[in-house]
C-alpha positions in Angstrom: 0.0 0.0 0.0 1.1 3.5 -0.6 0.8 6.2 1.8 -1.9 7.9 -0.2 -4.2 5.0 0.4 -4.4 6.4 4.0 -5.3 9.9 3.2 -8.8 11.1 3.8 -8.2 14.8 3.5 -10.9 16.1 1.2 -9.1 19.1 -0.3 -6.1 16.9 -1.1 -8.6 14.4 -2.8 -10.3 17.2 -4.8 -6.9 18.1 -6.2 -6.0 14.6 -6.9 -9.4 13.9 -8.8 -9.0 17.3 -10.7 -5.5 16.3 -11.7 -6.2 12.9 -12.9 -9.6 13.9 -14.4 -9.6 17.5 -15.7 -13.1 17.3 -17.1 -14.3 16.4 -13.6 -11.8 19.0 -12.1 -13.4 22.0 -13.8 -16.4 21.4 -11.6 -14.6 20.8 -8.2 -14.3 24.6 -7.5 -18.3 24.6 -7.4 -18.5 21.5 -5.3 -18.4 21.0 -1.6 -17.4 17.7 -0.3 -18.2 17.2 3.3 -18.1 14.3 6.1 -21.4 13.8 7.5 -22.4 12.1 10.8 -25.9 11.3 9.6 -26.5 7.8 8.2 -27.0 7.3 4.5 -30.4 7.1 3.1 -29.6 4.0 1.4 -28.4 0.9 3.3 -24.8 0.5 2.7 -24.5 3.9 1.0 -21.2 5.6 1.5 -22.1 8.9 -0.1 -24.6 11.1 -1.8 -24.5 13.7 -4.5 -26.6 16.8 -4.5 -26.7 19.1 -7.5 -26.9 22.8 -6.8 -30.6 23.8 -6.2 -31.7 20.6 -4.6 -33.6 21.6 -1.5 -32.6 18.8 0.8 -29.0 19.4 0.1 -26.8 20.5 3.0 -26.0 23.6 1.0 -28.5 24.1 -1.9 -26.5 27.0 -3.4 -23.7 24.7 -4.4 -23.0 21.1 -5.7 -22.4 18.8 -2.7 -21.0 15.4 -2.1 -21.8 14.2 1.3 -19.8 11.3 2.6 -21.0 9.0 5.4 -18.3 6.3 5.5 -15.3 7.8 7.5 -13.3 4.6 6.6 -13.2 5.8 3.0 -9.6 6.8 2.2 -7.0 6.9 -0.4 -7.8 5.4 -3.9 -11.2 4.3 -2.7 -12.0 7.8 -1.5 -10.7 9.2 -4.8 -12.7 6.8 -6.9 -15.9 7.5 -4.9 -15.7 11.2 -5.3 -14.8 10.9 -9.1 -17.7 8.5 -9.6 -20.2 10.7 -7.7 -19.1 13.6 -9.9 -20.6 11.6 -12.8 -24.0 12.6 -11.6 -23.2 16.3 -12.5 -21.4 15.7 -15.7 -24.1 13.6 -17.1 -27.0 15.7 -16.2 -28.5 19.2 -17.0 -28.3 22.4 -15.0 -31.7 22.9 -13.4 -31.5 26.7 -14.2 -30.6 26.6 -17.8 -31.8 23.3 -18.8 -28.4 22.9 -20.6 -26.0 19.8 -20.1 -23.2 20.7 -17.5 -20.8 18.9 -19.8 -22.4 18.4 -23.3 -19.8 16.0 -24.5 -20.1 13.8 -21.5 -23.9 14.1 -21.6 -23.9 12.9 -25.2 -21.7 9.9 -24.2 -24.1 9.1 -21.3 -27.0 9.4 -23.8 -25.4 6.9 -26.2 -24.6 4.6 -23.3 -28.2 4.5 -22.1 -29.3 3.3 -25.5 -27.2 0.1 -25.2 -28.9 -1.8 -22.6 -29.8 -5.5 -23.4 -33.2 -7.0 -22.6 -31.5 -9.1 -19.7 -30.0 -5.8 -18.3 -33.4 -3.9 -18.6 -35.1 -6.8 -16.7 -32.6 -6.7 -14.0 -32.8 -2.9 -13.7 -36.7 -3.1 -13.6 -36.3 -5.7 -10.7 -34.0 -3.3 -8.8 -36.4 -0.5 -9.5 -39.2 -2.4 -8.0 -37.3 -3.2 -4.9 -36.3 0.3 -4.5 -39.9 1.5 -4.6 -40.6 -0.9 -1.7 -37.5 -0.7 0.3 -36.5 3.0 -0.3 -39.8 4.6 -1.2 -38.6 5.5 -4.6 -41.1 7.9 -6.2 -39.4 8.7 -9.6 -40.6 7.1 -12.9 -38.5 4.2 -14.0 -37.0 6.3 -16.8 -36.0 9.1 -14.3 -34.5 6.6 -11.9 -32.5 4.9 -14.8 -31.1 8.3 -16.0 -30.3 9.8 -12.6 -29.4 6.7 -10.4 -29.1 3.4 -12.2 -27.5 4.5 -15.5 -24.9 6.4 -13.4 -24.3 3.1 -11.3 -23.8 1.2 -14.6 -21.2 3.9 -15.8 -19.4 4.3 -12.5 -19.0 0.6 -12.0 -16.5 0.4 -14.9 -15.0 3.7 -14.7 -14.5 3.8 -10.9 -15.1 0.4 -9.5 -15.3 0.0 -5.7 -13.2 -2.5 -3.9 -16.0 -5.2 -4.2 -16.4 -4.7 -8.0 -19.7 -6.3 -8.0 -20.5 -5.3 -11.6 -17.4 -7.0 -13.2 -18.5 -8.8 -16.3 -21.9 -7.2 -16.5 -21.2 -4.8 -19.5 -21.4 -5.8 -23.1 -18.5 -5.2 -25.4 -20.4 -2.2 -26.9 -20.7 -0.7 -23.5 -17.1 -1.4 -22.4 -16.0 0.4 -25.5 -18.2 3.4 -24.7 -17.2 3.6 -21.3 -13.5 3.3 -22.1 -14.2 6.3 -24.5 -15.7 8.1 -21.5 -12.7 7.5 -19.3 -10.4 8.9 -22.0 -12.6 12.0 -22.2 -12.6 12.5 -18.5 -8.8 12.4 -18.4 -8.5 14.8 -21.3 -7.7 18.6 -20.9 
């Protein structure tokens, strides 16, 4: 293990994510990353992303990543932060209706068109369980775009230590996701 594996300083991690992924980095100055003592609203959840303007955010005037697992450190913390920022890059500004990052938004749109019948069936089962266990109220389409689609993307770009999703992506999806990673690393 490297000494960096033990670092949980959030300013340091913001800098490291920004250096490695410049496309994410350009949004870091407008994003607060905070440790929270409250429990995640999702069992096993370690962090939550709130876009600027979300009323239940700890700071509705800024983008916020709220971290719940104080054991997150080093590479796992860096991947968690970078992965949660995908919620922002792949979405639209609530004030303007324009994508935060038009190129990444297009790549995400292309990716969302690639799901196989097996994957859609699985996602519908997870959605149904979320409605029961987590009181999910969004439509399946909104949930897929905002939550599950980002999970599919994050799972290849920034897999956590469990790497549960390994082997779940088609070749077409892998190629698109690799293209996303190259884009995120570009200036």
